[in-house]
ROSE-4610 file (N, C-alpha, C; in Angstrom, 1 decimal, always signed):
// ROSE-4610
residu = [M/M/M/Q/Q/Q/W/W/W/L/L/L/M/M/M/Q/Q/Q/P/P/P/W/W/W/P/P/P/W/W/W/W/W/W/L/L/L/S/S/S/G/G/G/I/I/I/L/L/L/I/I/I/G/G/G/L/L/L/T/T/T/V/V/V/P/P/P/L/L/L/L/L/L/Y/Y/Y/L/L/L/L/L/L/A/A/A/G/G/G/K/K/K/A/A/A/F/F/F/G/G/G/I/I/I/S/S/S/T/T/T/S/S/S/L/L/L/Q/Q/Q/E/E/E/I/I/I/G/G/G/A/A/A/L/L/L/C/C/C/S/S/S/P/P/P/H/H/H/S/S/S/K/K/K/L/L/L/E/E/E/Y/Y/Y/L/L/L/A/A/A/K/K/K/F/F/F/D/D/D/R/R/R/K/K/K/A/A/A/N/N/N/L/L/L/W/W/W/T/T/T/I/I/I/V/V/V/F/F/F/A/A/A/L/L/L/G/G/G/I/I/I/A/A/A/I/I/I/G/G/G/A/A/A/F/F/F/L/L/L/A/A/A/T/T/T/E/E/E/F/F/F/L/L/L/S/S/S/A/A/A/D/D/D/P/P/P/K/K/K/P/P/P/F/F/F/L/L/L/P/P/P/A/A/A/S/S/S/M/M/M/E/E/E/S/S/S/V/V/V/S/S/S/G/G/G/A/A/A/I/I/I/K/K/K/L/L/L/L/L/L/V/V/V/G/G/G/G/G/G/F/F/F/L/L/L/I/I/I/G/G/G/F/F/F/G/G/G/T/T/T/R/R/R/Y/Y/Y/A/A/A/G/G/G/G/G/G/C/C/C/T/T/T/S/S/S/G/G/G/H/H/H/S/S/S/I/I/I/T/T/T/G/G/G/I/I/I/S/S/S/N/N/N/L/L/L/N/N/N/W/W/W/P/P/P/S/S/S/L/L/L/L/L/L/A/A/A/T/T/T/V/V/V/C/C/C/F/F/F/F/F/F/A/A/A/G/G/G/G/G/G/L/L/L/A/A/A/V/V/V/T/T/T/W/W/W/G/G/G/L/L/L/G/G/G/G/G/G/L/L/L/L/L/L/F/F/F]
num = [1/1/1/2/2/2/3/3/3/4/4/4/5/5/5/6/6/6/7/7/7/8/8/8/9/9/9/10/10/10/11/11/11/12/12/12/13/13/13/14/14/14/15/15/15/16/16/16/17/17/17/18/18/18/19/19/19/20/20/20/21/21/21/22/22/22/23/23/23/24/24/24/25/25/25/26/26/26/27/27/27/28/28/28/29/29/29/30/30/30/31/31/31/32/32/32/33/33/33/34/34/34/35/35/35/36/36/36/37/37/37/38/38/38/39/39/39/40/40/40/41/41/41/42/42/42/43/43/43/44/44/44/45/45/45/46/46/46/47/47/47/48/48/48/49/49/49/50/50/50/51/51/51/52/52/52/53/53/53/54/54/54/55/55/55/56/56/56/57/57/57/58/58/58/59/59/59/60/60/60/61/61/61/62/62/62/63/63/63/64/64/64/65/65/65/66/66/66/67/67/67/68/68/68/69/69/69/70/70/70/71/71/71/72/72/72/73/73/73/74/74/74/75/75/75/76/76/76/77/77/77/78/78/78/79/79/79/80/80/80/81/81/81/82/82/82/83/83/83/84/84/84/85/85/85/86/86/86/87/87/87/88/88/88/89/89/89/90/90/90/91/91/91/92/92/92/93/93/93/94/94/94/95/95/95/96/96/96/97/97/97/98/98/98/99/99/99/100/100/100/101/101/101/102/102/102/103/103/103/104/104/104/105/105/105/106/106/106/107/107/107/108/108/108/109/109/109/110/110/110/111/111/111/112/112/112/113/113/113/114/114/114/115/115/115/116/116/116/117/117/117/118/118/118/119/119/119/120/120/120/121/121/121/122/122/122/123/123/123/124/124/124/125/125/125/126/126/126/127/127/127/128/128/128/129/129/129/130/130/130/131/131/131/132/132/132/133/133/133/134/134/134/135/135/135/136/136/136/137/137/137/138/138/138/139/139/139/140/140/140/141/141/141/142/142/142/143/143/143/144/144/144/145/145/145/146/146/146/147/147/147/148/148/148/149/149/149/150/150/150/151/151/151/152/152/152/153/153/153/154/154/154/155/155/155/156/156/156/157/157/157/158/158/158/159/159/159/160/160/160]
x = [+123.5/+122.4/+121.9/+122.9/+122.5/+121.5/+121.7/+120.7/+119.3/+119.2/+117.9/+117.2/+118.0/+117.4/+116.9/+117.3/+117.0/+115.7/+115.0/+113.8/+114.3/+113.6/+114.0/+113.6/+114.3/+113.8/+112.4/+111.7/+110.3/+110.2/+111.2/+111.2/+111.4/+112.3/+112.6/+111.3/+110.7/+109.5/+108.4/+108.3/+107.3/+107.5/+108.7/+109.0/+108.7/+109.0/+108.7/+107.2/+106.5/+105.0/+104.5/+105.0/+104.5/+104.7/+105.8/+106.2/+105.3/+104.6/+103.7/+102.5/+102.1/+100.9/+101.2/+102.3/+102.5/+103.0/+103.7/+104.1/+102.9/+102.0/+100.8/+100.0/+99.9/+99.2/+99.9/+101.2/+102.0/+102.1/+102.4/+102.6/+101.4/+100.3/+99.1/+97.9/+97.9/+96.7/+95.7/+96.2/+95.3/+95.6/+94.6/+94.7/+95.1/+96.0/+96.4/+95.3/+95.0/+94.0/+93.8/+93.3/+93.2/+91.8/+90.9/+89.5/+88.7/+89.1/+88.3/+88.5/+89.6/+89.8/+88.7/+88.2/+87.0/+85.8/+85.5/+84.4/+84.6/+85.8/+86.2/+85.9/+86.3/+86.1/+84.6/+83.9/+82.4/+81.8/+82.2/+81.6/+82.0/+83.2/+83.6/+82.9/+82.6/+81.9/+80.5/+79.9/+78.4/+78.2/+78.6/+78.5/+77.1/+76.1/+74.7/+73.9/+74.6/+74.0/+73.0/+72.0/+71.0/+71.4/+72.4/+72.9/+73.6/+73.2/+73.8/+75.3/+75.7/+77.0/+78.0/+77.4/+78.2/+77.9/+76.7/+76.3/+76.9/+77.1/+77.6/+79.1/+79.7/+81.2/+81.9/+82.9/+83.6/+84.7/+84.4/+85.3/+86.6/+86.5/+87.7/+88.7/+88.2/+89.0/+89.7/+89.1/+89.5/+90.2/+90.4/+91.1/+92.5/+93.1/+94.4/+94.5/+93.3/+93.3/+93.5/+93.1/+93.3/+94.8/+95.3/+96.8/+97.6/+97.2/+97.9/+97.8/+96.6/+96.4/+97.2/+97.2/+98.0/+99.5/+99.9/+101.3/+101.7/+100.9/+101.1/+101.3/+100.3/+100.3/+101.6/+101.9/+103.0/+104.3/+104.4/+105.6/+105.8/+104.7/+104.8/+105.3/+104.7/+105.1/+106.6/+107.0/+108.4/+109.4/+109.0/+109.9/+110.0/+108.8/+108.8/+109.6/+109.4/+110.1/+111.6/+111.9/+113.3/+114.1/+113.5/+114.3/+114.2/+114.1/+114.0/+114.9/+115.7/+116.6/+115.8/+114.6/+113.7/+112.3/+112.1/+110.7/+109.7/+108.5/+107.4/+106.4/+105.6/+104.5/+103.4/+102.7/+101.6/+100.5/+100.1/+99.1/+99.7/+99.3/+99.7/+99.0/+99.6/+99.1/+97.6/+97.3/+96.0/+94.9/+95.3/+94.3/+94.1/+94.9/+94.8/+93.9/+92.7/+91.6/+90.3/+89.2/+87.9/+87.5/+87.8/+87.4/+88.3/+89.6/+90.4/+89.9/+89.5/+88.9/+87.7/+86.8/+85.6/+86.0/+86.9/+87.4/+87.9/+88.7/+89.2/+88.1/+87.1/+86.0/+85.2/+84.8/+84.0/+84.8/+86.1/+86.9/+87.1/+87.2/+87.3/+86.0/+84.9/+83.6/+83.5/+83.8/+83.7/+84.6/+85.8/+86.7/+86.2/+85.7/+85.2/+84.0/+83.1/+81.9/+82.3/+83.2/+83.7/+84.4/+85.1/+85.8/+84.9/+83.8/+82.9/+82.0/+81.7/+80.9/+81.7/+83.0/+83.8/+84.2/+83.8/+84.2/+85.6/+86.2/+87.6/+88.3/+89.5/+90.3/+91.3/+92.0/+93.0/+94.1/+94.5/+95.6/+95.0/+93.8/+93.2/+93.0/+92.4/+92.1/+93.4/+94.2/+95.3/+96.5/+96.7/+97.8/+97.4/+96.4/+96.0/+95.1/+94.1/+93.2/+93.8/+94.7/+95.3/+96.3/+97.0/+98.0/+97.2/+95.9/+95.1/+94.4/+94.7/+94.1/+92.6/+92.2/+90.8/+90.4/+89.6/+89.2/+88.5/+87.5/+86.9/+87.9/+89.0/+90.0/+90.8/+91.0/+91.7/+90.8/+89.6/+88.6/+88.5/+88.5/+88.4/+89.7/+90.8/+92.1/+92.1/+91.7/+91.6/+90.7/+89.6/+88.7/+89.3/+90.0/+90.7/+91.7/+92.4/+93.4/+92.7/+91.6/+90.9/+90.3/+89.7/+89.1/+90.2/+91.3/+92.4/+92.9/+93.1/+93.5/+92.5/+91.2/+90.1/+90.1/+90.3/+90.2/+91.5/+92.7/+93.9/+94.0/+93.6/+93.8/+92.6/+91.5/+90.2/+89.4/+88.7/+87.8/+88.5/+89.7/+90.4/+90.6/+90.9/+91.0/+89.7/+88.6/+87.3/+86.9/+87.2/+86.8/+87.6/+88.9/+89.9/+90.7]
y = [+36.1/+36.0/+34.5/+33.6/+32.2/+31.7/+32.2/+31.8/+32.3/+33.4/+33.9/+33.0/+32.3/+31.5/+30.1/+29.7/+28.4/+28.6/+27.5/+27.6/+28.0/+28.9/+29.3/+28.3/+28.2/+27.3/+27.6/+26.6/+26.9/+27.8/+27.7/+28.5/+30.0/+30.3/+31.7/+32.3/+31.6/+32.1/+32.3/+31.3/+31.5/+32.7/+33.0/+34.1/+35.4/+35.5/+36.7/+36.9/+35.8/+35.9/+36.4/+35.8/+36.1/+37.6/+38.1/+39.5/+40.5/+40.0/+40.9/+41.4/+40.5/+40.9/+42.1/+42.1/+43.3/+44.5/+44.2/+45.4/+46.1/+45.3/+45.9/+46.6/+46.1/+46.8/+48.1/+48.0/+49.2/+50.3/+49.9/+50.8/+51.4/+50.5/+51.0/+50.9/+50.3/+50.1/+49.1/+48.2/+47.2/+45.8/+45.0/+43.5/+42.8/+41.8/+41.0/+40.0/+40.0/+39.1/+39.4/+38.5/+38.7/+38.7/+38.0/+37.8/+39.1/+40.1/+41.4/+42.0/+41.7/+42.2/+41.7/+40.5/+40.0/+40.9/+41.2/+42.1/+43.5/+43.9/+45.3/+45.3/+44.2/+44.1/+44.1/+43.3/+43.3/+44.6/+45.3/+46.7/+47.7/+47.6/+48.5/+48.2/+46.9/+46.5/+46.8/+46.9/+47.2/+48.3/+49.5/+50.6/+50.9/+50.6/+50.9/+49.6/+48.7/+47.4/+47.6/+46.8/+46.8/+45.8/+45.0/+44.0/+44.8/+44.7/+45.4/+45.0/+43.8/+43.3/+44.2/+44.6/+45.5/+46.9/+47.3/+48.7/+49.4/+48.7/+49.4/+49.2/+48.6/+48.4/+49.7/+50.0/+51.2/+51.0/+51.4/+51.2/+51.9/+53.2/+54.0/+53.5/+53.1/+52.7/+51.3/+50.5/+49.2/+49.0/+50.1/+50.0/+49.3/+49.5/+49.0/+47.4/+46.8/+45.3/+44.8/+45.6/+45.2/+45.4/+46.5/+46.8/+45.6/+45.2/+44.2/+42.9/+42.5/+41.3/+41.3/+42.4/+42.6/+42.5/+43.0/+42.9/+41.5/+40.7/+39.3/+38.6/+38.8/+38.1/+38.5/+39.8/+40.3/+39.8/+39.9/+39.4/+37.9/+37.1/+35.7/+35.4/+36.1/+36.0/+36.3/+37.5/+37.9/+36.9/+36.4/+35.4/+34.1/+33.7/+32.4/+32.5/+33.7/+33.8/+34.2/+35.1/+35.6/+35.3/+34.7/+34.4/+32.9/+32.1/+30.7/+30.0/+29.0/+28.2/+27.3/+27.0/+26.1/+26.6/+27.6/+28.2/+27.2/+27.3/+26.4/+27.1/+26.3/+26.9/+27.5/+28.5/+29.1/+28.2/+27.3/+26.3/+24.9/+23.9/+22.5/+22.2/+21.4/+21.1/+20.5/+19.8/+19.2/+20.3/+21.5/+22.6/+23.5/+23.2/+24.0/+23.4/+23.1/+22.5/+23.1/+22.7/+23.2/+22.6/+21.3/+20.6/+21.2/+21.6/+22.2/+23.6/+24.3/+25.7/+25.6/+24.6/+24.4/+24.0/+23.2/+22.8/+24.0/+24.9/+26.1/+27.0/+27.2/+28.1/+27.6/+26.3/+25.7/+25.8/+25.4/+25.5/+26.9/+27.9/+29.3/+29.8/+29.4/+29.7/+29.1/+27.9/+27.2/+27.8/+28.2/+28.8/+30.2/+31.0/+32.3/+32.2/+31.2/+31.0/+30.6/+29.6/+29.2/+30.2/+31.1/+32.2/+33.1/+33.5/+34.5/+33.8/+32.5/+31.8/+31.6/+31.4/+31.2/+32.6/+33.7/+35.0/+35.4/+34.8/+35.2/+34.0/+34.3/+33.3/+32.6/+31.7/+31.0/+31.9/+32.8/+33.7/+34.6/+35.1/+36.0/+35.3/+34.1/+33.3/+32.7/+32.0/+31.3/+32.2/+33.3/+34.2/+35.3/+36.0/+37.2/+36.7/+35.9/+35.5/+34.8/+33.8/+33.1/+33.9/+34.8/+35.7/+36.7/+36.9/+37.8/+36.9/+35.6/+34.7/+34.6/+34.6/+34.5/+33.0/+32.5/+31.1/+30.7/+31.4/+31.0/+30.8/+31.6/+31.5/+30.2/+29.8/+28.5/+27.4/+27.4/+26.4/+26.4/+27.6/+27.6/+27.0/+27.3/+26.8/+25.3/+24.7/+23.3/+22.7/+23.3/+22.9/+23.0/+24.1/+24.2/+23.1/+22.7/+21.6/+20.3/+20.1/+18.8/+18.7/+19.8/+19.7/+19.5/+20.1/+19.9/+18.5/+17.9/+16.5/+15.6/+15.9/+15.0/+15.0/+16.2/+16.2/+15.6/+15.9/+15.4/+13.9/+13.3/+11.9/+11.1/+11.7/+11.0/+11.4/+12.5/+12.9/+13.4/+13.9/+14.4/+13.4/+12.1/+11.1/+10.8/+10.9/+10.7/+11.8/+13.0/+14.2/+14.5/+14.3/+14.7/+13.6]
z = [+82.3/+81.5/+81.4/+81.6/+81.5/+82.6/+83.8/+84.9/+84.6/+83.8/+83.5/+82.5/+81.6/+80.6/+81.1/+82.3/+82.9/+83.7/+83.9/+84.9/+86.3/+86.9/+88.3/+89.3/+90.4/+91.5/+91.9/+92.3/+92.8/+93.9/+94.9/+96.1/+95.8/+94.8/+94.4/+93.8/+92.9/+92.2/+93.2/+94.2/+95.2/+96.1/+96.4/+97.2/+96.4/+95.2/+94.4/+94.2/+93.9/+93.8/+95.2/+96.3/+97.6/+97.9/+97.5/+97.7/+97.0/+95.9/+95.2/+96.1/+97.0/+97.9/+98.7/+99.6/+100.4/+99.5/+98.4/+97.6/+96.9/+96.5/+95.9/+96.9/+98.1/+99.2/+99.5/+99.7/+100.1/+99.0/+97.8/+96.7/+96.1/+96.0/+95.3/+96.1/+97.3/+98.1/+97.5/+96.7/+96.0/+96.5/+96.4/+96.7/+95.4/+95.5/+94.4/+94.0/+92.7/+92.2/+90.7/+90.0/+88.5/+88.0/+88.7/+88.1/+88.0/+88.8/+88.7/+87.3/+86.6/+85.3/+84.3/+84.6/+83.7/+84.0/+85.2/+85.5/+84.9/+85.0/+84.4/+82.9/+82.2/+80.7/+80.5/+81.2/+81.0/+81.3/+82.3/+82.6/+81.5/+81.0/+79.9/+78.6/+78.3/+77.1/+77.1/+78.3/+78.4/+79.4/+79.1/+80.1/+80.6/+79.8/+80.1/+80.5/+81.0/+81.4/+82.6/+82.6/+83.6/+84.8/+84.5/+85.5/+86.6/+87.8/+88.9/+89.0/+88.7/+88.7/+87.9/+86.7/+85.8/+86.0/+86.2/+86.3/+87.5/+88.6/+89.9/+90.0/+89.0/+89.1/+88.8/+89.7/+89.5/+88.5/+87.2/+86.1/+86.2/+86.7/+86.8/+87.9/+89.0/+90.1/+89.8/+88.9/+88.7/+87.3/+86.6/+85.3/+85.4/+86.5/+86.7/+86.6/+86.8/+86.7/+85.3/+84.3/+82.9/+82.6/+83.0/+82.8/+83.5/+84.7/+85.4/+84.6/+84.1/+83.3/+82.0/+81.4/+80.1/+80.4/+81.5/+81.9/+82.1/+82.8/+83.0/+81.6/+80.7/+79.4/+78.6/+78.6/+77.8/+78.4/+79.7/+80.4/+80.2/+80.2/+80.0/+78.5/+77.6/+76.2/+76.0/+76.5/+76.4/+77.0/+78.2/+78.9/+78.1/+77.6/+76.8/+75.5/+74.8/+73.5/+73.6/+74.6/+74.6/+75.8/+76.8/+78.0/+78.3/+77.3/+77.5/+76.6/+77.1/+76.3/+75.4/+75.7/+74.9/+74.8/+73.9/+73.8/+73.5/+74.1/+73.9/+73.0/+72.3/+71.4/+72.3/+71.7/+72.4/+72.8/+71.9/+72.2/+71.8/+72.5/+72.0/+70.7/+69.9/+68.6/+68.7/+69.7/+69.9/+70.0/+70.4/+70.6/+69.3/+68.3/+67.1/+66.1/+66.5/+65.6/+66.1/+65.4/+65.8/+67.1/+67.3/+68.6/+69.7/+69.4/+70.4/+70.8/+69.8/+70.1/+70.9/+70.6/+71.4/+72.9/+73.1/+74.4/+75.2/+74.5/+75.1/+75.5/+74.6/+74.8/+76.0/+76.0/+77.1/+78.4/+78.4/+79.6/+80.1/+79.2/+79.6/+80.3/+79.7/+80.3/+81.7/+81.8/+83.1/+84.2/+83.8/+84.7/+85.1/+84.1/+84.4/+85.4/+85.1/+85.9/+87.3/+87.4/+88.7/+89.5/+88.8/+89.5/+90.1/+89.4/+90.0/+91.1/+90.9/+91.8/+93.1/+93.0/+94.2/+94.9/+94.2/+94.8/+94.5/+93.5/+93.2/+92.6/+92.1/+91.3/+92.3/+91.7/+92.5/+93.1/+92.3/+92.8/+93.9/+93.7/+94.7/+96.0/+96.0/+97.2/+97.8/+96.9/+97.4/+97.9/+97.2/+97.6/+98.5/+98.1/+98.9/+100.1/+99.8/+100.9/+102.0/+101.7/+102.7/+103.5/+102.8/+103.5/+104.4/+104.2/+105.1/+106.1/+106.2/+107.1/+107.0/+105.7/+105.4/+105.3/+106.2/+106.2/+105.0/+104.4/+103.1/+102.0/+102.0/+100.9/+101.1/+102.3/+102.6/+102.1/+102.4/+101.9/+100.4/+99.8/+98.3/+97.7/+98.3/+97.8/+97.9/+99.0/+99.1/+98.0/+97.7/+96.7/+95.3/+95.1/+93.8/+93.5/+94.5/+94.4/+94.2/+95.0/+94.9/+93.5/+93.0/+91.7/+90.6/+90.8/+89.8/+89.8/+91.0/+91.1/+90.5/+90.8/+90.3/+88.7/+88.1/+86.7/+86.1/+86.7/+86.2/+86.3/+87.4/+87.6/+87.4/+87.0/+86.8/+85.6/+85.8/+84.8/+83.5/+83.6/+82.5/+81.4/+81.7/+80.7/+80.0/+80.7/+80.1/+79.2/+79.6/+78.8/+77.7/+77.8/+76.8/+76.3]
């Protein structure tokens, strides 16, 4: 049980995440990615939408994406709370304020917009797209990393 309570080596976690792609293809015939769950939630919340993006979305065939996203959130919570020698708080103290909530809301909107604009999220492009030898996914992944580095080492200090 002690090995479960410690951080896992990066290579083991990478292998396990990498195995989700072929397992999801083989067992369910689905492609790994998380951003489709946002489209599913939008389609479920507005079933009579005039927006083609939501109206033509196959709600029944993609319901699994919400279950998948909830499983990730619940699994992360359980692992953090019960399988960690040093549990971390849900949010940093700096985010538990009105300005923190606004930053989270704006950041969430920008991530959601960028995800749809890029045709998928980081996990979809970086894990599934690259494993399928999809050239646009490789380009998207390079841009994700470049943007993350730019914000972390440059713009982040100015904005936050």
